[in-house]
Each structure stands twice: as structure tokens, then as C-alpha cells.
C-alpha positions in Angstrom: 75.4 95.0 88.1 75.6 98.4 86.4 72.9 100.9 86.3 71.8 101.7 82.6 69.9 104.6 83.7 73.2 106.5 84.5 74.9 105.7 81.5 77.1 108.6 79.9 75.9 111.0 82.7 79.4 111.9 83.8 80.8 115.3 82.7 84.3 115.6 84.1 87.0 113.2 85.3 89.4 114.5 88.0 92.6 112.7 88.2 94.1 113.1 91.8 98.0 112.8 91.8 99.8 113.2 95.1 103.4 114.1 94.5 106.4 114.7 96.8 109.9 115.1 95.3 109.0 113.8 91.9 111.1 116.1 89.8 112.3 113.3 87.8 109.0 111.9 86.5 106.1 114.4 87.1 106.3 116.1 83.7 106.2 112.9 81.7 103.4 111.6 84.0 101.2 114.7 83.3 102.2 115.0 79.8 101.4 111.2 78.8 98.2 111.3 80.9 97.0 114.4 79.2 97.8 113.1 75.6 96.0 109.8 76.1 93.0 111.3 77.6 92.9 114.1 74.8 93.2 111.3 72.1 90.4 109.5 73.6 88.2 112.5 74.0 87.8 112.2 77.8 86.8 115.4 79.6 89.5 115.7 82.3 91.5 117.8 84.9 94.8 116.8 86.4 95.0 117.8 90.0 98.5 117.2 91.0 99.1 117.9 94.8 102.4 118.9 95.6 102.8 117.5 99.3 105.7 119.4 100.6 108.4 118.7 97.9 111.7 120.0 98.7 112.9 119.6 95.0 111.9 121.3 91.9 108.3 119.5 91.6 106.4 122.7 92.1 108.3 124.7 89.6 107.9 121.9 87.1 104.1 121.8 87.7 103.8 125.7 87.4 105.5 125.6 83.9 103.4 122.7 82.8 100.2 124.5 83.7 101.0 127.3 81.4 101.0 124.8 78.6 98.2 122.4 79.7 95.2 124.2 80.7 93.7 120.9 82.1 96.4 120.7 84.7 95.6 122.0 87.9 98.4 121.8 90.5 97.8 122.8 94.0 100.0 122.6 97.2 99.0 120.9 100.4 99.7 123.6 102.8 98.4 121.6 105.8 99.9 118.4 107.4 101.6 116.2 104.9 101.0 112.6 104.2 100.0 110.6 101.1 96.4 110.2 102.3 96.3 113.9 103.4 97.4 114.9 99.9 94.8 112.8 98.3 92.1 114.3 100.6 93.5 117.8 99.7 93.2 117.0 96.1 89.6 115.6 96.3 88.6 118.8 98.2 90.2 120.9 95.4 88.9 119.0 92.4 85.8 119.7 90.3 84.9 116.4 88.6 82.0 114.3 89.0 84.2 111.3 88.8 87.7 110.7 90.2 90.6 108.6 89.7 93.6 108.3 92.1 96.9 107.8 90.4 100.6 107.6 91.4 103.0 110.3 90.3 105.7 108.0 89.2 104.1 106.7 86.0 103.8 103.2 87.6 100.0 103.3 86.6 99.1 102.9 82.9 97.4 106.0 81.5 95.4 103.8 79.2 93.7 102.2 82.3 92.3 105.6 83.1 90.3 105.6 79.9 88.9 102.2 80.8 87.9 103.3 84.3 86.1 106.4 82.8 84.2 104.1 80.5 83.1 101.7 83.1 81.9 104.5 85.5 79.9 105.8 82.4 78.3 102.3 82.4 76.6 103.1 85.8 79.1 101.7 88.2 79.8 103.7 91.4 83.4 102.5 91.9 85.7 100.6 89.6 88.7 98.9 91.3 91.8 97.8 89.3 93.6 94.6 90.0 97.2 93.6 89.0 96.6 90.1 90.1 93.7 89.0 87.8 93.7 87.6 84.1 94.9 90.3 81.9 96.6 92.3 84.7 100.3 92.3 85.7 103.2 93.8 87.3 106.7 94.6 85.9 109.8 94.7 88.3 107.8 94.2 91.6 110.2 93.7 94.5 109.9 90.3 95.7 109.4 91.2 99.4 107.0 93.8 98.8 105.0 91.5 96.5 104.9 88.8 99.4 103.8 91.4 101.9 101.2 92.9 99.3 99.7 89.3 98.8 99.4 88.5 102.5 97.8 91.8 103.4 95.3 91.5 100.7 94.3 88.0 101.6 93.8 89.1 105.1 91.5 91.9 103.8 89.6 89.6 101.4 89.0 87.0 104.2 87.8 89.4 107.0 85.7 91.4 104.7 84.5 88.4 102.8 84.9 90.0 99.4 86.5 88.8 96.2 88.7 91.9 95.7 92.3 90.8 95.7 94.0 94.1 95.3 92.5 96.5 98.0 95.7 98.1 98.8 96.5 99.4 95.4 95.9 103.2 95.2 95.0 103.2 91.5 91.0 103.2 91.6 88.0 105.1 90.3 85.2 106.5 92.1 81.9 108.7 91.3 81.9 111.9 93.3 79.1 110.7 95.3 81.0 107.8 96.5 83.8 110.1 97.8 81.3 112.2 99.6 79.6 109.1 101.0 82.7 107.8 102.5 83.6 110.9 104.4 84.8 111.6 106.8 88.2 110.3 105.6 90.6 109.7 108.4 93.6 107.9 107.0 96.6 110.3 106.7 99.2 108.2 105.1 99.0 105.2 102.4 96.1 103.4 104.5 93.8 105.7 102.8 94.1 103.4 99.7 92.4 100.7 101.9 90.0 103.1 103.7 88.3 104.2 100.5 87.5 101.1 98.8 86.5 99.3 101.8 84.1 102.1 103.0 82.6 102.2 99.5 81.8 98.4 99.7 80.6 98.6 103.3 78.4 101.5 102.7 76.7 99.6 99.8 78.1 101.5 96.6 78.2 99.3 93.6 81.5 98.2 92.3 83.4 96.2 89.7 87.0 95.2 89.0 89.0 95.3 86.0 92.7 94.2 85.1 95.4 96.8 85.4 99.2 96.9 84.8 101.8 98.1 87.1 105.5 99.0 86.6 108.2 99.9 89.1 109.3 103.5 89.1 112.5 104.4 87.1 113.3 107.6 89.0 113.1 108.9 92.6 112.5 106.9 95.8 109.4 104.9 96.8 107.4 106.7 99.5 105.9 103.6 100.9 107.6 102.3 104.1 106.3 98.7 104.9 107.7 99.0 108.4 105.7 102.1 109.2 102.4 101.1 107.4 101.6 97.8 108.8 99.9 99.1 112.1 98.3 101.8 110.0 96.6 99.5 107.6 95.5 97.3 110.6 94.0 100.1 112.1 91.8 101.1 109.2 90.8 97.6 108.4 89.6 97.3 112.1 87.9 100.6 111.8 85.8 99.7 108.7 85.4 96.2 109.9 83.6 97.5 113.1 81.6 99.7 111.0 80.5 96.8 108.8 79.4 94.6 111.7 78.3 97.1 114.3 77.0 100.3 112.9 73.7 98.6 111.9 73.8 100.3 108.4 73.8 103.7 109.8 76.3 105.0 107.0 75.1 102.9 104.1 74.0 104.5 101.0 70.2 105.1 100.9 68.7 103.1 98.0 66.1 105.0 95.8 
């Protein structure tokens, strides 16, 4: 259940967007997101992390930041990787609430507003699902969809949770959850599993909501299924061991 004593206590939403070679879509992603949040009066900053792009992504971001004060682009000068870019963005953001979002406009900016409102009801985390009533996908490749459903069913079973879209990156957290889930160790897309599972295992409150997803129209998908299988499995095992063998050492301390 949500905590009514914490309602409307959030001051700033940071949207973390890792981007690598996204010159074809990053401008529209930022502009549409900023417009929606402004219209809905959501105080925000958009932290786009250029993760070693070789195209014009950084140039486009620099030009946009001159027109959109809420845009705070940053370059990951360390080792690259999807998870590392997100961690870089988390470390270089100011909000007391965070949404992680893709750069290719596959996530619906209107869902960001819904995340913000649910966090303001008192939830520590809000996890979107494309596979509940009201959610959906557009142009999801059939093989990737099959692998996705198998992976999420596996996670659902071994952790005994009702969440059916754990692997999706598009989720929302209070800042205290991010800090309470450190250290974050996943360098690649497996961070999308590490964060929500750690939040659940460590006792933070959470709820789900339906979200929509559409396949990218420009650029190349960065997730490579063949490379990620063992990495997802490693993170699941890592958090599963914490759940059953850490004796609650990392759990959120209840007031």
C-alpha cells in the first residue's frame, strides 16, 4: 500500500536516458518528453548520457540544451555499457525521483507523468508492464517477444513475485531506493533486472501500472540477446542469493 504521509513530497523528477549513436531520434525524444512534462506541470530535468557515441548525438544534445534549460546532457567518460551509462546518469542527476527511459522514443512520455503521480502517492517504486490489461506493444519482434516472456516467467517463479515485466528498463524510483540498492554492479542491460529485484528484495514498496511500447523507427537496437543471457542469469542469481542468504542485512530499515 502507498504511504499517505509522503503524498506530494517530491520536488524534482530526473529522467535518465542512456544514448549511444541515437542521432536519428534523440532530438524528438527530448523535445516530446519536455513538452509533455511541461504541459503537465511536472518539475523535471532530462539527463541524457552520451555513452561513447560516434555520430552526432552529442552535438545535437549540446544544441538542444541551449534551447531547453531542463536538459542536462552529460558524457560517460568511463567504461561504456547500458548499465554503466544509467549509473553515470544517476550519479549526475539531482532529482529526488528518477525515471529510466530509452532514447529511441519506444517508451510513451505520457507514462512518465503517470509514474510521477504514483510516486507522489507514496510508493517507493513504480514498475510498468507491457503485459497487463491496459498495456501493450507495437511491432515487437516475435523472437524477442518469446525470449522476453520466458525470461520474465523465470524471474517471476524464482522470486515468487507477481511482476511480469521485470526486464523492461522503463521504471520509476524514489532517490532513496536508488541509494538503498547500491552498489549497482550490472554494466549492461542486466541493470534493468538488478534495480527492481534489489528494490523488492530490500523491502521497498512498489506497485505496477500498464505501459505501452513501440519498436524504434530509426537506428539500431542495442540489446543483443545472445550476449545478455548469461549476464541476466548472473544478476538473478546474485540477487536471489541476497534474498535467501543475507539474513536481511541489506533490507530497508523500517521506521
